[in-house]
C-alpha positions, 0 to 999 in steps of 0.5 A: 138424555135417552128417551129409555130413561126418566120413565118413572113418571109413566112407569110404577115402581113394581118390585119382583113378585113376592110369594104370599105370606101363607105359602112361604112361611111353610119353607125356607126358600127365597120369597122374591121371584127373579125379574124377566129381561123385559121387567129389569129394563122397565124398572131400571129405565125409572132412573132419573139419572141425577146429576148428583146421584144420592144413591150412590152417594149413599151406597157403602161401596160407592156403587156406580148405581145410575150407569148400570141402570142405564145399561140394563135399560138399554139391553146392555147387560153384559155391560152393566155386570161389568160396571156393577162388579168393578166396584162389588164383590158380590153384587147378586148378594148385596141385591138380595140382603142389603137393607136398600130401604136405609140405604140407596133406594132410601136415598132415591131422588124419585122416592123423595118426590113421591113416585116411589124409588127405583128398585135398585137392589132386584135390578142388581140382582138380576144383572149378576144372576144374568151374568152367571147364567150367561156365563160372563163370570169367569174364574180369576186370572191374575195378569202375573203371579207375585211370590208373596203370600197373605193369610187371612183370618175369616172367610166371611164377607170382608175376608172373602173380598179381600182375598179376591182383590189380592189374588187378581193382583197375583199374591197367593191368598190363604183364608182361614176359617173356624167353620167347615164351609166358607162364607161366614154369617153368609152360609151360617147366620143369614137364612136361605129364605134371604139368601139361598146358600148355592149363591153363597157356595157358587162365589167362594167356589170361584175363589177356590178355582181362582187359587185361594187356598182355604183352610177350614176348620181351623180356629186360628189362635187354637189350631195355629198360633197367630205367630206361626201365621205371621211366619208363614205369610209375609201380610195378614188380615185379620177378618174375623167378625164379631161373634159374642152375643150380648147378653140379657140383664134380667132374672132369669136370663140363665133358664133353659130355653133362653138362647143367643140368636145365631146358635140357633140361625146356625143350627137352622141353616146347618139343617138346611144344607143337609147336616144332622143337627141334634138341637132343638127347633121352634117346632110347637113352641111360644118363641119370644125374641128379644130385640129389634135388628136385622138378626132379630127379624132372622130369628122370628122369620126362622121360628115361623117356619120351623113351626112355632105355636107363637112368634113374638119380637119384643123391642124397647123402642117404637117401629120407627125407631128399630135399627133393622130393614123396614122392609124385613119387618113388614115381611115378618108382620105378613108372616104372623109375627106379633110385635110388642113395641116399646117393651122390654125384658124385665125377667125370664119366668121359669118352671123348675130352671125352664123358661115358661114367659118374659115379664117385660116393662111397657116403655116411654120414649124420652130426649134424644141422647148423645148417639141422637136417639130417643131415651126409653124409660119404664112405665111404672106399674104397665109391666106384662107377661108374654108366654115363652117356652123358647126365648132368643137373645138378638141384642147385638154382637161383641168382639171377642177377646182379641188379645187370645189372639195375640197379646200384642194387638192393640184394642179400642175400648168396645174391644174392636181392633184398633187400626189406621183409619186410612191404611186399615193396618194395626200396630203391628207391621203387615197386620191388617184388619177390616170388617166387623172386627173393626168397625162392630157389628154392621152391614154386610155392604160395609165389610165387603167395602173394608175388605177391598180397601184393606186388600189395596194398602196390603197390596202396596205393603206387599209391594214395598217388601218385594222392592226392600227384598230386591236391594237386599239381595242386590247388596 
């Protein structure tokens, strides 16, 4: 075993420097600094090089984490990048936004032994940021061009990952998206303080430079029919994501000042990108965000930066049971967000139709339900009010009606597309689906994984189509 590794006993865990809350909450810049080369080597050397790499086993992409940590510790950063990018189309993005505390780092063996996890996400970010700076990342250059074309609906992480994989194999790829920029939630959903938009745009430009065509501002099913798309392309991937907000079910939910999370985040990101946006911000308002996932944390932290008078997060379970990243919750607390745990909205008070407060029930945890999570019930007589000029619903997302895209598509009882679990093919031949539109609202890293897997099976399908066409021509 090289002496470079197993340094966790002598070397403490050390994250990149984090900007102090009082400073960072005044802007939308990323809150973490970058490792310098020596610090990245030092932190990578803490890896214990486990015989059974639990970090890798708990990564949806099955990233070869121990190998690229070892290479980084030895100063072989370009080789580390080659290993990292072999399984991940966007390592520097995942290094910034993946909830590592719930995935790779949460499964780190040295974390379990009390020495503090290896800072996997920060090293991953360092590796690929360095690769961009050094010019190691080159445009896509297929070994040979293949004549058949693929249409991809959705320019989010699943669609972009599939597009890259298929283009590398030489297929002609066109990506359609309803928005005016590629990236999906990477560009419009996730705030800049977690993911600078130049990083996303750098990725999409590389795809465009590699021969992938982007048709933006095109809502498939409205601007072009699904049948026309199938006529134009020999295979189609639906990677549309899930954007329909789950609604509040309480009196006053329709009051002015009650808004879904996604429009709030999209408008904020558009402002950051320089677009003129007419919608209101959280400035000077008492803001209440309802929900406990990563989207809720994005909303509370955005409201703080917009100059809200107060920001409160209501979540019906306790902090231990929050579905979002514990790291993001801590960041929000540092920035002044008030958390009301075990609190569920009972009604929205309004004055002339405009929200003024949220009445919340105090909840108690009960027995675990079929999902394995503890149920909750209201405590009689323990309700309370929280001032609110702006109420943001961050209760999760559901799929839009896929029957509007094509009445022939088969959906599940949740409204997601039903696919072959191995090949990702829908009930329509040559039509595949991946990402949240199959899985339901989930993590970016899972969308990348499914986009890659779907692309591999689409490649096989297209090759079979070419072989069949050749046989017909020979006859």
